[in-house]
N, C-alpha and C positions, 0 to 999 in steps of 0.2 A: 758867672755862677759862683756865689760864695760857698766855700767849704772849709772845714776845719780838719787839721791833721796835727800830728805830733812833731815837735821840733826840740832841739837841744837834747837833753838826756831823755831816753825813752821812758815812758810810763807804762805800768802794767794796766792794760785796758781789758774791759769786759765787753759784752754785747752793746751795741749802740743802736739808737733809733734815729729816724730821719724825719725832719719836719720841713715843709716847703712853704716858702713865702713868695708871692708873686712880686716881681720887679719889672720895671719898664725903663728901657734905655731911652734917654732923652733925645739922642741924635737919630737912631734908626727906628724908634718906636716899636721895637720887637719885644714881645713878652718874654721875660726871663723868669727863672725859678731859682730861688736861693736854697741850695741843698746843704743841709748842715748835718755833719756826722758828729754826734755828741758823744764824748767820753762819759759813760754813764756812771761808773763807780771808780773813784780814785781816793787814795789816801793823800791828803794835802797837808799833813802836819809839818814836815820839814822839807818836803820836796817842792821844787819850783814847778809851777804849771806853765806849760807853753802850748799855745794853739796858733794855727795859721788860718787866716781868713783871706780867701782869694776872690777877687772881683774881676769880672769880664766886662769891658766897656764897649763891646760891639765893634772894636777896631777903630774907634774914633780918635784914640790917642789923647784924650783929655786927662788932666791932672786930677786925681782923686785923693782926698785926705780922709783918714780913718779916725774915729773917736769912739770911746767906750763910755758906758753909762756909770761905771764905778771906778773912777780914776784913782781912788785911794787904795784899792786892793789890786787893780789890774792896770796894765800898760800895754798899748798897742802901738807898734812902730809903723813906719811908712810902708813896709812890705807886707803888712797884715799880720805880723806875728804878735800874739797876745802873751804877756808874761804875768805871773802872779808876783806881787810886790812883797808879800809876807805870807807866813804860814796861815792856812785857812782851816776853819772848822766846818763840820757838817752844817751847823746852823747858819754859818755865813754863806755857804753855797746855796742853801734853800731860801735864803731871805728874799732876794729880788733877782729875777733873771738878768743876765748880763746882755745888754743891748749894744750891738756894734753898728755905727752909723758911717756910711760912705757919702762924702759931700763933694760935688763937682765945684771946683773953685771958679770955673768960668761963668756958669749960669746959676750957681748957688742951688742946684737941684741936689736932693739927697735921697739915699735909700738906706734901709736898715734891716738887720736880721737879729735874731735872739740866739743866745747860747745858754742851754740849760745844763747845769752841772750837778751830778749826783755822786755821792761817795760810793766806792765799790764795796761789795759784800765781803765780809771776812777781814777787812783791814780796819775799818772803823765801825764799831757796832752802834746801831741806832737804838735809842731808848724811847719806848712809848710809855707815857705816864697816864695812869688813871686820872681823870679830871678831879681836881680838889673840890670839896664841898664847902662853900662859904655861906655864912648866915647874914642876911640883911635885917638888922633889928630896928631899923628906923621906922618900920611900918607899925601901925597901931596893933596892939595885941600881941606883940613879939612874934609875928608870923615869920616863918623861915622860907626864904626863897632860894631854891637851888640854882646853881649856875648851869647854864646850858652845856651839854656834853660836847667835848671836842670832836671835830671831824678829823679822823685819822687818815692821813694820805695813804694811797695804795703803796704796797710793797712790790717792787718789780724784781722778778726772779727769772733769769735766763733759762730757756729749755736746754736739754741735752748737756747739762753741766757734767764735766768729768772730774770735778774736785772731790776732795775727801768728804765722806758722809759719816755722821750728820754734819750739815753745814748750817752755821748760825745765821739767822736772818735779823731778828730784832730781839730786844729785851723788854719784857712787860714789867713795869714798876708801879708801885702804889706808895703814896705818902704815908700810909699807915704801917709800912713794914719797918719803920724806924723804932717804934715802941713795942711791937709785938710780931710774932712769927705768922707769916701768911703762906698760903698754898695757892699756886697758880695752875690754871687748866684752860684748855681750848676745846671748843666743840664745833661741829659742822662737817660738811663733806671734806674728806682728806684727813680728818683727825679721828673722830669717833663714829663717823658715818662713811659709807662706801663712797669712794675707795679709801679704806682706812690705812693708817700707818704711814701716810706721806709726811704729815707734820706732827711734831711732838713739842712739848714745852717742859722745861725743867721746873718741877713743882716748887722749888725753893728759890732759885735764882730768877725764874721767869724768862729764861732764854728760849725763844722760839726757833726751832731748827727744821730743816727739810731733810728727809731721810733717803731720798732717791732722786734720780734725774726726772725732770718734768717734760711733758710733751704737749706743746701748745695745740697741736692739731687734734689732740684727744680732749684736753680740758684747758681752756684758755685762761681761766681765773678761778680762784677759790674764795669763798666767803666764810670766814671763821669768826667765832665770838670768844673773847678772852674773859675769864672769870677769876676773882680773887676772894678767897674765903679764909677764915681763921682756922685754928686747929680743931675747933668744934664743928666745923662745917658751916658756920654762919657766914652769910654773904657780907663782905666788907665793902666792896665797891660794886657799882652797877656795871654789868657786862659792857664791854666795848666791842665794836665790829672792826674786823681787820680784813682788808681785801688784798689778796696776793695775785698780782697779774703775772702771767707767764710770758716773758719776752720772746718774740719769734726769732728763730735762727734759720738760715737758709739750708734746710736739711731735706727738701723735697724737690725732685726734678719736675719739670713740666710734663704733663701727660696729655697727649692728643685724645680727643673723644673717639676718633676713628683712626685706625692705623693706615687705612687706605681711603682716600677721598676721591670721589668720581665727579667729574664735571664735563660740560660740553661747551663748545664754542663753534659757531658757524664759520665755515671757511670764508676767507675774504673779509673778515671783520677788521674794522679800523682800529688803530691804536687807542687804548683807553677803554676798550670794551670789557665790561665786567664778566668774569668767568665763574667764580665761586668764592666761598669764605671757609677757611679752615680755622678750627678752634682748638685751643689747648687750655688746660686748667692746671693750677699750682696750688697745692694745699697750704702753702705758706701764707702769711698775712698779706692780703692784697694791698693793704695800706702802706706797706713797706716795700723797699726795693726787692726784698726776697720773693715777693709774689707778683712783681711787675714784669710782664713778659714782652719780648720783642721777637718778631718773626723775620725770617729771611729765606731766600731760595738758595739752596746749597748747590744743586746741579739740575741740568735740563738734558733730557735724552729724547730724541736726537737733537743735536745742535744745528738744526736746519730750519729756515735758511740762515738764522743767526743763533748765537748761543744765548741771547737774552730776548726771547720772544715774550716773556712774561715777567711781571714784577709783583711784589706782595706788599701790602700795607703793613709796616712793621708792628703796628699796635693792634689793628683790627683783624689781621689775617686775610683780608680781601685780596684776591688774585685778579689782576687785569692784564690786558695785552699792552705791550709797549712798542711792538714793531708790526709792520704789515708783512704780508706774504704767506698767510695761512692758506694752504692748499691741501685739501683732503686727498686728492689724487696722488700727491707726492708724499705727504706725511699725514697719515690718518690719525695718529695719536701721539701725545707728548706725555712723558713721565717726569714729574718734578719731585725732588727731595726737599721737603720743607723742614726747617729747624726752628724750634722755639727755645729761647734762652731767657732765664730770669735775671734778676739784678739789672733790669732795664737793658738787657742785651750785652752786658759787660762780658767779653769773652774770657777774661782772666779769672773773675770771681764767680760768674754765673754758672748755673747748671743748665744743661740743654738736653733736648730730645728731638727725634726726627720722626716724620711721617711721610707717606708717599701720596702725591696728588696725581691722578691719572686724568688727563684732559683729552677727550675725544673730539676730533674736528668733524663736525656734522656737515653733511653734503648740502650744497645749494645747486641750483640748476645753472652751472657755469660752463657746461659742456653740451653743445647741441648734438643731436643725433646726425650721423653722417653715413650715407649709403656706401656700401662696399664696392659698388660698380656704378658707372654712369648710366648704363643701359641694361635692362633685364629683358629676357625673351620668354615667350610662352605661346602655346597653341591650344585651341579648343574646338571640338566639333560643333557645328551649327545646331541650333535649337536645344542646346544643353544648358541647364540652369543649375545653380548651386555647385558649380565646378570650380576648383582652384586652378587658376591658369599659371601663376608664377608666385614664387616666394621672394619677397624683398628683404634683404638683410641690411642691418645698420650696425654701427658701433657707437657706443656712448660711454664715456669715461666716468660718468656719475655712478653713484652707488646703485647696484642692481636692485630691481623690484621696489623702486621708490618712484614717486611721481616725477622726479627729475630724470629718471631713466626710462620709464615706460613711454613708448613711442606711439603717436597717433598719426596715421597716414591719411592724406587728403588728396583726392584727384582734382587737379586744377585745370586740366585741359585734355582734349581728345575724346571726351565722352559726353557729348551734348544731350543724348537721350537717356543717360543714367543707367546704362546696361552693366556697369561694373561697380564694385565696392571693394575696399581694402580694409578688412578688419585686422586686428592685431592678435597674434598668437600670444596668450598670456605667459607661456612658458619660455619661448625663445625670443620674444619681442619682435618676431618677423612680421612683415606685412603680407597678408594672403590675398592676392588679387583674385576676386571671385566674380563669376558671372551671375547676375541677379535677374536678367531679362534675356529671353531667347535672342540669339544672333542669327541673322539670315545671310548665308554665304552669297546668295544672289544679289544682295543689296550692298554688302561691304565685305571684302575679303581680308582686310587687315585693319587693326586699330593701333594707334600710337597714343599712349596715355602719358601725361605729365603728373608725377606724384611728388608731393612735398611731405617730409617727415618732421614732426614737431613733438615736443614733450607734453605731458599732461599739464604741467605747470609752465608758466612763462619763464623765459630766460632771465637770469639775473641782470640787474641794471648795468648797462655798458657792454653786454654780450650780444652779438648779432649772429644770425644764422649764416653759415658759410654756403658757398656754392655746392658743397657736397651734400647738402640737405635736400637737394632736388635731383630726381632721377627720371629716366624715360623708360616706359614699358612698351615693348613692341609685341603685339599679339596677332598671330596668324589664325584665320578661321579655316577649318577643314570642312570640305564639302561632303555631305552624307546624302544617301538616298532618302528623300522625304516622301511622306505619304501623299497620295493625291487628295485634293480637296474638292468637295462638292460645293458648288455655288449656285443658288443660296442653299444654306443648310440650317434648318429644314426648308423644304420647298412645299408651298401650299397651292393646291388647285381646288376649284369648285366644280362639282359635277352633279347632275341629277342621278338619283338612284335608278336602278332598273336598266343600266347600260348592259347590253348583251355581250357575250363573249367575243373575243377577237376585235374589240373596239380599241382604237388608239386613244391613249390618255395624254401622254406628254413625253418629252425627252429629258432625262435626268443624267447629266454628265458631270465629270470631275476634271479638274485641271491639275497637271503635274507641276509643282513649284520648281522642279529641277530643270531650269531652262537650258543648262549646259549639258544635259544628258538626253540622248535620243532614245525615248522609251515609249512603249505602247501601253494602253490601259484597257483592262477587261473588267466587265461588270457582272456581278452575280447577285442573286436575291439572298438576303441574309435573314430577314424576318418578314413574314406575310401571314399573320394569324389566320385569316379566312381563306387563304390560298386563292386569291382573286387575281393576282397580277403576274406578269412575266416581263423580263427586261432582256433586251438584246445585248449579248456580251460584248459586242464591238461598238455599237452606236449608242447604247443607253436608252433606246426607244422602249417605252413601257406600254404594254397592251393588257387587256383583260382576258382572263380565261374562265371567268364565271360572272354571273349577274351580280351587280353591286346592290346590296340591300341595306338601306339605312336602319331598318329594324333589326339587323343582325346583332347578336350579343357582343361582337367584336368592335362595334361602333360605340364610341363614348362621346356624348354631346355632339352628335352628327359628324364626328371626326373619326376617320380611319387612318391608321399610321402603318407604314411599311418601311423597312430599312434595307438599303442596298449597299454592296461592298464593291469598291473600286480598287483593283490591284494593278501595280505597274510591273514592268519586266526587268527591274533592277536586280542587282546582286548585293545583298539579299533583297528579295522583293518587298515592297512596302505597300500597305493598303490603308484605305480610309473609308469611312462609312458616311452615308447620307440618309436622311429621313425624308420620305415623301408623305405629306399629310393631305388627305383627300377629304374635303368638306362636302358631304352628300346632301343635296337638296331634296326635300320630301316631295313625293308624288302620291296620288291617291291609289295605292296598291294594296290596301288592307281594308276588308269589310268589317263593320262593327259587329259586336256580339253582346248579348244581354249580360247584365251583372246586377245582382248575384245570380249564379246559375242554379241555386237551390234555395228553397224557403219552406217554412212550415205555417200551417193554419189549422184552426179547429173545424170540426164538422159544422158547427154553428158559429161562424166567426163574428166577433165583435171587436173592432169594426171588421167589415168584410173585405177590405182591400189593403194593399201594400205597395210601396214605391219601388220602382226599378229604374235603372239607367243603362247606358251602353258604354263599352270600351272599344277604342279604335287605336290601332298602332300608329296611325298617321298623325301628323301635326295639323293644327289649324292653318288654313281653312278646309283641309281635307278630312276633318273629323266632324265635330258637332257644329251647329245643332243637329239633332237626330230626329227622324220621323219613326214613330212606333205604330204598328197595327197588327191585329191578330190574323193568322192564316185562315183560309177558307176551309181547309181540311185539317183534321176531321170536323165533321159538321157540328159536333157537340161543343166544340171550343167556343164558337161565337154564341151558342145557346146558353152556356153556363158562365162565360166570362166576358168581361168588357175591359177595354184599356182606354185610359184618358191621359192626354199629354198635359203635363204640369208646367214644363219649361222646355228650353231647347235641349236639355240633357236628361230630363227626368220625365217619367210617366207613371201612372197608377193603374195597377191591375186589380180589378174588383170582381167579386162573385155576384152573379145576378140572382141566383136562387138562395133561399134561406138555409138550406141544409145540403151538405155534400158528404157522401159516404166516405168512411175512412179508406185511405189508400194513397198510392203515389200516382200523380198525374204529371204528364209532360205537355206543356202548353207551347205550341209554336208561335213565335213572335217575329214579324218581319221588321228589320231595323235598316234605315237608309241614312247614309251620312250626307254631308253638304259639299262634297268635292265638285270640281269642275265637271268631271264625269262621275256622278254619284254612283256609289256602290251599295248594293243591298245584300242582306244576309238573313236567312231564316235561322233564328237561334231558339233553342228549346229551354224553357224554364221548368225546372223540376220542383213540383209543389207536393209536399207531404201533408196529407189531411189526416188528423188523428182525433181521438176523443180527449177532451180536456176536462180538467177539474175546475172548480170555481175561480181559481187564479189564472186560468187560461193556459196551464201547462199540460202537455200530453201525458196520458196515463196508461194507454193500452200497450200490449206486448209488441204490437206492430211497430210502434214508435221506437221501442227499445231495440228491436232487431234492425230497424232501419238505421238507427244511430250507432249500432254496435260494429263489431269487426266484420270485415269482408270474408268471403268464402276462402279465398287464397290464404289469408292470415290464419283462419281457423285450422285449415289443413296443415299449414306449416307448424303450428303449435302442437297438433296431434302427432306429427312425425317426430318432433323433438322429444315428446314424452315417451314414445315407443322406443326410440334409440336409447334413451336414458335407462329404461327398464331392462333392455337387452344387456347393456353394459353392467348393470348391477348383478344380473343373473350370471354372467360370465365370471365376474369377480368372486361370487360365492362358490361356484364350481371349482375355480382355481384354488381357493383357500382350502376347500375340503381335500382336494387331491394332494395338496402340499402337506396336510396333516398326515395323510396315509403314508406318503413317502417318508416322512420323518419317523413314524412308528416302525416302518419296515427297516430303516437303517439302524435302528437301535438293536434289532435282533440279528441282523446279518452283518457279516464282516468279510472283507475281501481277504483272499489268501495272503496278500502282502502284509496284512495287519495281524498275522498269526502270532500267538504268544509263545510259540516254542522257542527253546534255547534262551529263555529269559527267566530270571529269578524274581519272583513276585513276592511282595510283602503283603501280609494280611493282618488284620487286627486280631484275629483269633488263631492262636498257635496250636490249640488242642489241649487235652487234659493229660494227666499222668496216671499213676497207679491208683490214685484216689477215685478216679472216675470208674465206678463199678456198674452203673446202670447204663446199658447199651440199648439204643434203639436200632434194631437190625433193619428196620425199614429204610434207614438212611443209605444202606448199601445198594438200594435199587438203582439201576442204571437209567439215566434220563433218556437214552435212545430206545428204551422199551416203550416209552410214551409216544415218541415220534419216530416211526420207522424210517430207515434210510431210503426206502424206495420212493418216497414222496418228495425228497429233497433234490434240487437240481445239482448238477455236477459243478464242483468248485465253490459252492456256497455252503457254509456251515453256520450254525448258531454259535453265539459266543459262549453259551453255557454247555456246549456239547463236549463230551469226553473224547480223548484220542481213540482212533480206530486201531485197536490191538485185539488179538484173540483173548477172550475173557477166560481167566482161570476158573477151575471148578472148585468152589468153596464147599466144604462139607455142610450137609443139611442136618441141623439138630432136630432130633425127634421131639414130639410134643411132650412126652414124659420120659426124659432120659434117666438112665441109671446113674447114681452118683459116681460110680467108677468110670463111666464113659465120659465124664466131663473133662478129665485130663487128656484122654485121647482126642476129644473134640478140639480142645485148645491147641494141642500139638499139630493136628492136621491143619487147623486154621492158620497157625503160625507159619507152617511150611508153605501153605498156599500163598500166604501174604508175602513170604520172602521171594517167591517167583512171580509175584504180581507187580508189573511195572506201574499199575494205576493205583496201588494201595496207598493210603495216607501214611505219613511218617509217624514215628513213635508207637507203632503197633496198636493204635487206638482208633476207635470209631469217631472220626472228626467230621465236622461240617465245614466245607471250604467253598469258596467261590470257584466255579468250574473254570479251568484254565484253557479249555478248548480241546478238540480231538485231533488225532493224527500225530501226536508227539512221539518221537522215537527215543526220548530221553528216559522214559519210564519214571519211576519214583525213587527217591533217596531213602525210603523207609527201611531198606535192607541194611543200612549201615550199622545199626545197632540191634537188629531183630534176631540175630543168631550169634552163637559163640564163634562161629568160623565162617569166613567168607570164601572158602575154597570152592564151594559148589557154584558160586556166582561168577560169571564171566564179565569183567569190567574193561575188556580191551576196546570195546566200542567207544569208550569215553575219549580215546585219543583222537577220534574223528570229529570231536565237537569243538576243537580249538584249544588254544593255550590255556584258557581259563580252567578246563576240566582235565588237563594232563596231570595235574597234581593229584587229583582223586584217582586217576588211573594208576599212578605210581604207588599210591597208598594201599589200594584195595585190589589191584589187579596183579600185583607181584607175588613173591613168595612170602612165607610166614615171617621171615626176617624183616 
């Protein structure tokens, strides 16, 4: 791999770029790359340039000779060191790229690489000249042809420069600045457009400078335009374009897209199995070594069974397995630390970063289920179904609740009749040996089953089921007392109806399936709707206790059913039922009767006949055809009526006379069936004759009565009406009595509801001194209106006054003397002071009456006189604590 480095005296170097040229070794035919680290900016005025070109010959040991394309300026020695033979200028460096050729002397094959040399910034300033304008006058008419503008090569500026700022880049020059003063300027992003202030130009000297460090990851290049004008602002030169490329530096670490990567790999995978791909990004230039990443695995945890179970593609980040032995049951998960390094993985100069890769080993069915015991035991009572006999337990090292762990149980032997099944418990993965068909102890007392356990999915290739995947289940059957069984059930017999009581029918017995138990069976009748049969409790012999009648409502389709119960003597006793079906054969035991039994016709019928038939409870041939004839009595029957046979089942009854008076007629008709012993019956046909209108409908009252309600129905309706009227009358009387009691309660009060010893509040408190008009009639006592003699003891009116001796108030004369008025008032005041029933405030007031019998008197005497010494208030102490204060105030001394 050719590369260039410094030799001899060190040179001040700036950022360098890498170019790659494919090479091919002639001996090993392996693709090679020529990596060239180019010194980008150097001052070569008086310093000697020395470079070293290294060539790798794939270990073949052939002799290689080096040559350069510019031997006048450069010399390359046998060890690949390139020297500058003389001082070089910038124009010499840019003239032609230096080509280094390596030639194999044995087979004359050769390889070559290029060396690009650029002067460093700040040591030798580059000048950019505006293109000169030349005039071509050889054309007709003195036409001026301008020379095509020069193509200015880009200016390379390294990012993150730490040098002094402003830092000169190039100098813009014009040929016209020799004879006049010019002003230079630049425009574009980075100059006068955002981001502004990055590049400036000296207006007089034309030196273009950068003002701050550049960031390639932010802006990779700038496009500026240089202008030259005179002092008046007139354009002297056409603007030229300047491109400034920002050279990348390795200033960004690789960044993983995810810090934690999750992947899976099935256990038992072969080496080389792909797992997953991790990805990292670097903001540096991917075309340079700064952005070229390489991956590697730093660590693996756990290091089992080896420390290198995985490897990673250093360029793509793809992780694959490199070793066998992945076993989920031993190591369910691996954790890898992945490192990404730029500079093509150079650990000395490259920047690196790490991420975590978590690889879960997924389960495959590499562990078959194994029973925990070779033999399982269980027992079950006979004749029981859907009963769990035994629980089969297994162990499986695979991941629980997966198809590789879920177990399926299969019975491979010992159950030829399919009486058992082994479903799986979804929670515990156990096998539940279940009885699905009844088991008879008398047939088989034990069962030995062979059960195989497998998974829902097949075992992985190369894995075989061990002996532990098969187990034996021994089941013991427990004998229980079984119910006796009737055979056959139901039992069918055929008999003619009409069998007399105490006739033997059949013997209906049951068999006890418990052959190993000595038991007796007793029989009882369980269901006999018509109560026709009797069964012997010991022998099961069935006899009749009534006549069997096929026409009974309990017989359906000639079939009568009775149920009998057979009980054994076991502990506890068991019983079984059996059904006896008796098919009754018909005999001629029912006489026919006329149908319909009632009909209507007009007094003058048109037509004068109607059809009749007969009904017989027997079946053919004991029923029709029927024979119809009129009875001989009464004699007017044959005189007024005639009967004609229409068919075997129908006949026509006709009126011989043209008019028949309205009324109800009962016509006797003799009907005979066709039985082996024919039966005859005289049946009465009720004919209602009525007056008819022109449509033939009855119109007289007799028809209506005949067609109306019967006597019993009419009497029942009348009784209901009478009872309803009585109930209404009782309700009215009760309501009136209730109103009277309510009124009486408003005037009467029980002694317990007396208002004594209570302070009552009234809306009207009475008048004062301004009330001068008195109505003396208000002083009249209400008990003068209603004497006490007519009131019962213990009952008082609510408006009755207390029972106290009435004081003697003075009687004012009709025409009193003015001098007597004062005496009258004083006497009235004195009487009022001693009157316990007087109203307060010494005024004539109207109050609601508080009731009679109060011993409290009135409080009117509190302010009615100047002195209370004449009044005895000691009785207030007997009224309770509420009135003791009044007794102290008015019953004591004047103090």
